[in-house]
C-alpha positions, 0 to 999 in steps of 0.5 A: 202883546201879539203872539208872534212878538211874544214868541220872537222875544221868548226865542231870543231869550232862549238863544241868549241863555243857552249861548251864554250859560247865564241868567237872563231877565226882561226889563220894562223896556223889552231889552234882555239883560244877560248875567255872567258869573265868569265876567261879573257883568251884566250885558244888555241886548236889544229885545227886538233884534237881539243886537248886543248893546252894552255892558249894563253894569259890572258886579264887584267882588261877585261870588257865584251866579248873578241875579237880576231883579226888576221892580214894578216901576222899571 
């Protein structure tokens, strides 16, 4: 991965992370997934542009911060 692309993705991740006060993770396809314990949602953002895409999933009966784990195949 070119250094400029990596730097852009890291910068985007930090902005999303601090703006939402949540956790984040990169999926295998390069998108950013942001969790929120306030709304119990995992939101998906475009990894290149940072544009909001959709609610990836909703946690039911969550208590506290959410975590994301992506396996080796995704």
